[in-house]
N, C-alpha and C positions, 0 to 999 in steps of 0.2 A: 514565083520569083521574089527575091528580096529587093529592097529599095536600092537605088543606084550606089549609095555609100553607106551600107549598114555598119553599125559599130562592130569592130573586131577587137576581141580580147587577146592580146599577146601575153603569154604566160611563160615565165622563166623559172625553172626549178634549179636551185643551187644549194650546195653544201661544201664548205671548205674549199673554195676554188678562187681564191684571191688572185691567182695568176691570170685567170681567163675571164672573170665576170665582166670587167669593164668593156671589153670588145663586144660582148653580147648586148649590154645595156646601150652602148652607142649605136649599134646597128638597129635595135628596135626603136629607139627614140628619134632616129634620123629618117624613118620611113616617111615618104611624101604622101602616102595615103592619109586623107584628112580626119578620119574618124576612128581613132585607136584609143583604147585604154590599156595600160601596161601594168601587169600584175607580177610581183616577184614573191615566190614562196621559198624561203630559206629554212634549212633544217637546223637552225641554231648554230651557225658556223662559229668557229673559235679561232680562225686563222687570219682575221682582218677583213674577211668578205663583207661583213655587215657595215664596217666603217666605209668601205668603198661605195656601197650602195647608198648609204646615208649622204655621202659626199655629192651624189647626183641630185639630191634634194636641195642642198644648200648652194651648190655651184653649178647650176644648169648652164651649159654653154649656149650662146645665142643662136647657133645654127641648128639646135635641136628643134624638131617640129612638135614634140610631145613631151610629156612629163610622166614620171612614175605615179600611177594612180593608187595602187595598193601595195604595201610591203608588209609581209607577215614573216616573222622569224620565231620558230618554235620547233620542238622535236616532232618528228613524224615517223611513220612506219615504213619508209622507203620511198623510192621515186614515184611509184604509182599511187600511193597514198597522198603524196605531195601534189601530184597532178590532179587527183580528185578534189583536193583542197582548193587548188587554183580555180577549178571549174565552179566551185561553190561561190567564189568571189566574183565570178565573171558576169558582167551585164551585157556583153556583146551578143550579137546574133551568131557570130562565128568565133571559134577559138583556134589559135595557133600556139603550139608548144615549141618555143625556141630556147632550149635549155642552155645552161652556162657553158661557154666555150664554143657554141655554134652561132652562126650569124646568117642574116639574109644575104642573098647573092648580090643584091643591089639595093640602093635606097628606094628604088621605085617598085620593088617586088610586089608588095601587097596591092599597090595601085594597079599593076599589070595583071595580077591574078583576078581581081574583081572585074577589070575591063574585059578580059577574055571570057570570064564566066557569064557576064551579062550579054556578051556578043553571041554566045551559044543559044541563049533564050530557052534553055532547058533546065528545069529545077534539079538541084543536086543536094546531096547530104554531106558528101566528102569531096573536096577539091584537092588535087595534088599535082605536083610537077617533078622535075628532076633535081638531082643533088650533086654538087661538086664535092668530091671526097679528097681531103688533103692527107697524104701519107707522110710527107715530110716537105720542107720548103721547096724542094726541087721536083717533087713527084705528086701529081694530082690527076684526077680523071673525072669526067662527067658520068655519073651513074644514071642511065636513062631509066625512067620508070616504065613499068609494064602494066598490063590490064587484067592479068589473071590472079585473082585474090582468093582462090578457093581455099588454100591452106596457109598462105602467107601473103601479107601485103607487099606489093611490088614497088614500094617507095619508102622513103624514110618518114617518120612521123613529123620531123621538122619541116618537111616539104608540103605539109597538108594544112588545109583549113577544114574544120569540122563543125557542123552545126552544134551549138551549145546545148540545144534541146536533146540532141542525140547522146551527147556525153552525159547529160543528167539522167537520161533513161537507162543507159547502159554504162555505168561508171567502170573504170579500170579495175580488173580483178587483182586485188592485192596479194593473192596467193602466188602470183607469178612475180619473180624478182628481176627477170630479164626480158621476158616475152609478153608482158602485159599489153603492149601496143598491138602485137600480133593477135592476141586473143580478142581484143576489141574490134580490130578491122575485119578479122575473119568472121566474127559473129555478125557484124554489120552486113557483110557480103551475103552470108547465108540467110539473113532475114530480109534480103531484097532491097536494102538501101542503095541509093544511086551514087556511084563513084564517077567523078568527071576528071579525066586526065587533061591537064593544061600543057600548052607548048612553051614552057620556059623553065629555066633553072631557078629554083626557089631559095635554096639554102646552101651554105658551106658547112660541111661536117668534118671536123678536124680530128683525124686519127693519129696525128703526129705523136709518137711516143706510146701509142697503144699497141699492145702485143697482137700479132697476127696468129696466135696460137688457137688451137681448137677449144671450144667451150662445150664441155659435156653437160653443163647445166642448161645451156641454150638448147642443146640437142634433146634433152629430156623434156624441157618445157614445150618445144615444138611438137614433139611426139604426143604429148598430153593434149595439146590443142587440136592437132590433126585427127586424133583418135575420136574425138567428139563428132566428127563429120564423116569419117571413113575408118572403120575398124582395122582396115589393112594398112592405113597410113604409116604407123610405126615401122612395119616391115619394109615398105617401099622407101621410107626415109632412111632407114638403116642401110639398105643396099646402096643408095646414093652416097651416104656418108662414108661407107667402107671403101667403095670402088671409085669414088670421085673426089669427095672433099678431103679425106685423110691423105691420100697419095699426093694431091695437089699441095696441101699445106706442108707435108713432110719434105717434098722436093724443094719447095720455096725456102724452107728454113735451113736447107743444106747449103744454100747459096751464101757467098760472102755478104757481110752486112750491107755493103754499099749497093748490092744488086737486089736485095730482098724487096724493097719498095718498088723498084722498077718492074720486078716480076708481078707485083700486085696490080700495077697499072696495065701491063701488057697482057697478062694472063688471067686477070680477074674477070668476074662475071660482067658481061656487057649490059645486062638489064637486071634491075632489082628483082 
């Protein structure tokens, strides 16, 4: 088991997101957990994002519990390259990726995660909880995490704490542009690393303005990951995609705009 309050490295990846970066910074810096370092990896933004981050160095509000520890701004090879870069700067025993636009569910979230983990008295490598998904200002739902990670992790990466040593041993595969986190968690599962599901909502994942359309790139990457562990997975995944995913998305997109997000709340998957 870890010490009662091990250092946690909170890592934020951002690129040209001046609209949303401040709320993520405020959420991380307001955590009540006492032992945090905060690392920001920026992909050399050009839209004012860097100035906003710099402002948090010079005008730190009194109510913030923490300060930015590391700020790197330079070109990178995509989100998973940037996440690997963040891990290289991490000194914490655990890492959390709270990327730009996403926030912790509460200021006490990390404190509650560590409290629940130590109450279990069972060593773990990956801790995770639930996610609140925001579809628009009037539509949201709690996506309950699951426990079956054989081909896909049943939680969002924002809702997890991962041992830094594990991330260093198995860095994110930068060949994947969308599903690098799926590749990482699936590999960890098949290698026998211990996942611990916690009973709390960890993060808020904002999908407001994000298209609910199908992603063929995601489909292809999921198939490539699943094939590594089951040669029949692409066939099984294609059947599900053709007879479940595609009809559901098509029907939802036929609805008037004001009902689309409501359908995502009512008809969407109950578990990750």
